[in-house]
C-alpha positions in Angstrom: -20.0 19.7 -2.9 -19.7 17.9 -6.3 -20.6 14.2 -6.2 -17.5 13.2 -8.1 -15.3 15.0 -5.6 -17.2 13.5 -2.7 -16.9 10.0 -4.2 -13.2 10.5 -4.7 -12.7 11.7 -1.2 -14.6 8.8 0.3 -12.7 6.2 -1.8 -9.3 7.9 -1.0 -10.1 7.8 2.7 -11.2 4.1 2.4 -7.9 3.2 0.8 -6.0 5.4 3.4 -7.6 3.5 6.3 -6.8 0.2 4.6 -3.2 1.0 3.9 -2.6 2.6 7.3 -4.0 -0.3 9.4 -2.2 -2.9 7.2 1.0 -1.3 8.4 0.0 -0.2 11.9 -1.0 -3.6 13.1 2.5 -4.8 12.1 4.4 -2.1 14.1 5.3 -2.6 17.7 5.2 -6.1 19.2 4.0 -7.7 16.0 6.9 -6.2 13.9 9.5 -8.9 14.7 6.9 -11.6 14.1 6.0 -10.2 10.8 9.6 -10.0 9.6 10.3 -13.6 10.8 7.1 -14.9 9.1 8.1 -13.2 5.9 11.6 -14.7 6.1 10.2 -18.1 6.7 7.8 -17.7 3.8 10.7 -17.0 1.4 13.3 -19.3 2.9 13.1 -21.9 0.2 13.2 -19.3 -2.7 16.1 -18.0 -4.7 15.6 -14.5 -3.3 18.5 -13.4 -1.0 17.5 -13.3 2.6 18.9 -9.8 3.1 16.5 -8.6 0.4 13.5 -10.4 1.9 14.4 -9.0 5.3 14.8 -5.4 3.9 11.4 -5.7 2.2 9.7 -7.1 5.3 11.2 -4.3 7.5 10.1 -1.6 5.0 6.5 -2.7 4.3 4.8 -1.6 7.5 6.4 1.8 7.5 5.6 2.4 3.8 2.0 1.3 4.5 1.6 3.7 7.4 3.1 6.7 5.7 1.1 6.1 2.5 -2.1 5.7 4.6 -1.5 9.0 6.4 -0.8 10.9 3.2 -3.9 9.5 1.5 -6.0 10.2 4.6 -5.2 13.9 4.6 -4.8 14.1 0.8 -1.2 15.4 1.0 1.2 14.6 -1.9 -1.6 12.3 -3.1 -0.1 11.6 -6.5 3.2 10.5 -4.9 1.5 8.5 -2.2 -0.4 6.6 -4.9 2.8 6.0 -6.8 4.6 4.8 -3.6 1.7 2.4 -2.9 1.8 1.1 -6.5 5.6 0.5 -6.2 4.9 -1.4 -3.0 2.3 -3.4 -4.8 4.8 -4.3 -7.5 7.2 -5.7 -4.9 4.4 -7.6 -3.2 3.1 -9.1 -6.4 6.7 -10.0 -7.4 7.1 -11.9 -4.1 3.8 -13.7 -4.5 4.7 -14.7 -8.1 8.0 -16.2 -6.8 5.9 -18.2 -4.3 3.4 -19.0 -7.1 0.6 -17.8 -4.8 -1.8 -16.9 -7.6 -4.7 -16.3 -5.2 -2.8 -13.5 -3.5 -1.6 -12.1 -6.8 -5.2 -11.9 -7.9 -6.2 -10.1 -4.7 -3.4 -7.6 -5.2 -4.9 -6.8 -8.6 -7.8 -5.2 -6.7 -5.4 -2.9 -4.9 -3.7 -2.1 -8.2 -7.0 -1.2 -9.9 -8.0 0.8 -6.8 -4.8 2.8 -7.0 -5.3 3.3 -10.7 -8.8 4.7 -10.1 -7.4 7.1 -7.5 -4.6 8.3 -9.8 -6.7 8.4 -12.9 -9.3 10.6 -11.1 -6.9 12.8 -9.2 -8.6 15.9 -10.7 -11.5 15.1 -8.3 -9.2 15.3 -5.2 -10.9 18.5 -4.2 -11.2 17.8 -0.4 -7.5 17.4 0.4 -4.5 19.3 1.7 -3.1 19.2 -1.8 -5.9 21.6 -2.8 -5.6 23.7 0.3 -1.9 24.4 0.2 
């Protein structure tokens, strides 16, 4: 086993667990509370509430799906792209709220996703390579 492939796999799994559980803890009984909290957070902004609600409803599912895809390494490129698109929307919302601390934290996710995509050639231990 090549060290670069091992490092990539371990990092991909780390990101997968992070993404999956971000979404999974918001599904079920916490789902409604998450949507309501997001609506309250953006209530005083110029964003239309239907758009805020749509985004809040989609976030947990996207996080769960991306997490599962990254975990098994299936459609890895597209999972990373989907995660980055999600990050764009989250950063946009935080910029509207002028929550610069959260924007800065999201940069860590963006850089992590960049590293995964940039080094996709080392995605040796994945369903992408097996299929």
